[in-house]
C-alpha positions as CSV (number, residue, x, y, z in Angstrom):
1,M,23.9,39.7,-28.1
2,L,21.7,36.7,-27.4
3,R,19.0,37.8,-29.9
4,P,21.1,37.5,-33.1
5,V,22.4,34.1,-32.0
6,L,18.8,32.8,-31.4
7,G,17.8,34.2,-34.8
8,I,20.6,32.4,-36.6
9,L,19.8,29.1,-34.7
10,T,16.1,29.4,-35.6
11,F,17.0,30.1,-39.2
12,L,19.3,27.0,-39.3
13,A,16.7,24.8,-37.7
14,A,14.1,25.9,-40.3
15,L,16.5,25.4,-43.1
16,L,17.3,21.8,-41.9
17,M,13.6,21.0,-41.7
18,L,12.9,22.3,-45.2
19,A,15.9,20.4,-46.6
20,D,14.9,17.2,-44.9
21,G,11.2,17.3,-45.8
22,P,11.4,16.7,-49.6
23,L,14.0,13.9,-49.3
24,T,11.7,12.1,-46.9
25,A,8.7,12.5,-49.3
26,Q,10.8,11.2,-52.2
27,D,11.9,8.2,-50.3
28,K,8.3,7.4,-49.3
29,G,7.3,7.7,-52.9
30,K,9.9,5.3,-54.2
31,A,9.0,2.7,-51.6
32,A,5.3,3.0,-52.4
33,G,5.8,2.9,-56.1
34,K,8.0,-0.2,-56.1
35,K,6.4,-2.8,-58.3
36,G,8.6,-5.8,-57.7
37,T,12.0,-7.3,-58.0
38,P,14.0,-7.8,-61.2
39,H,15.1,-11.3,-62.2
40,D,17.5,-12.4,-65.0
41,A,16.1,-15.1,-67.2
42,T,16.3,-16.8,-70.6
43,L,13.3,-17.2,-72.9
44,I,12.2,-20.8,-73.5
45,K,9.1,-20.1,-75.5
46,V,7.4,-16.9,-76.9
47,D,3.9,-16.7,-78.2
48,P,3.2,-13.1,-79.4
49,K,-0.3,-13.8,-80.5
50,G,-1.3,-15.4,-77.2
51,H,0.7,-12.9,-75.2
52,T,2.5,-15.6,-73.2
53,I,6.1,-16.4,-72.4
54,E,7.9,-19.3,-70.8
55,V,11.2,-18.5,-69.0
56,E,14.0,-20.1,-67.2
57,F,15.4,-18.2,-64.3
58,H,19.1,-17.9,-63.7
59,D,19.4,-19.0,-60.1
60,K,22.7,-20.1,-58.6
61,K,21.2,-23.1,-56.8
62,K,18.7,-24.5,-59.4
63,K,17.0,-23.7,-62.7
64,K,13.3,-22.7,-62.4
65,H,10.9,-22.6,-65.3
66,Q,7.9,-20.3,-65.2
67,H,5.0,-19.6,-67.6
68,Y,3.5,-16.0,-67.7
69,K,0.4,-14.5,-69.4
70,L,1.3,-10.9,-70.3
71,T,-1.3,-8.2,-69.7
72,E,-1.7,-4.9,-71.6
73,S,-0.1,-2.9,-68.8
74,V,3.3,-4.7,-69.2
75,K,6.1,-2.4,-70.2
76,I,8.1,-4.2,-72.9
77,V,11.6,-2.6,-73.5
78,G,14.1,-3.5,-76.2
79,P,17.9,-3.6,-75.8
80,D,18.1,0.0,-76.9
81,G,15.9,1.1,-74.0
82,H,12.9,2.1,-76.1
83,F,9.5,0.5,-75.9
84,T,9.0,-2.4,-78.3
85,K,6.7,-5.3,-79.1
86,L,6.8,-8.9,-78.0
87,E,7.5,-10.0,-81.6
88,V,11.2,-8.9,-81.2
89,F,11.8,-11.6,-78.6
90,K,13.0,-15.0,-79.7
91,K,13.7,-18.3,-78.0
92,G,17.0,-18.2,-76.1
93,D,17.0,-14.4,-75.6
94,H,18.4,-13.0,-72.3
95,I,15.8,-10.9,-70.5
96,K,15.1,-9.1,-67.3
97,I,11.7,-9.5,-65.7
98,V,10.3,-7.2,-63.1
99,E,7.5,-9.1,-61.4
100,H,5.4,-8.8,-58.3
101,E,3.1,-11.4,-56.8
102,G,3.3,-13.5,-60.0
103,Q,2.5,-10.7,-62.4
104,I,5.0,-9.2,-64.8
105,H,5.2,-5.4,-64.7
106,E,8.2,-5.0,-67.0
107,L,10.0,-7.1,-69.6
108,H,13.5,-6.0,-70.7
109,H,15.3,-7.5,-73.7
110,K,19.0,-7.8,-72.7
111,G,20.3,-9.5,-75.9
112,H,20.1,-12.4,-78.2
113,K,21.6,-15.7,-77.4
114,G,25.4,-15.7,-78.2
115,K,25.6,-11.9,-78.6
116,D,26.5,-9.1,-76.2
117,P,23.5,-7.3,-74.8
118,G,22.7,-4.1,-76.7
119,K,24.6,-5.0,-79.8
120,K,22.8,-5.4,-83.1
């Protein structure tokens, strides 16, 4: 009588360990792969040839201007969610920047000034 109960308990314990293992590994991977925090901003100046942008961050307390030199590894994403070029961005566009330690990792086009994001 005791043997089947111990077998079931052992099976359940093994099942819980297997189910918990991959979730923990995924969580660790997400934390290790995080490349920064997103910030909403407005483009003040765009130089596609020089690969530079100047932005104004949307902060509740104060407005902050920042100048960035974009590297080749920056992911530039248009309002449709596809990769695009810096030439699509214009002064006054609403953007989302993902930056870490002063370096931009992603640049997302949220919409043109005066238009809803994602509309053409």
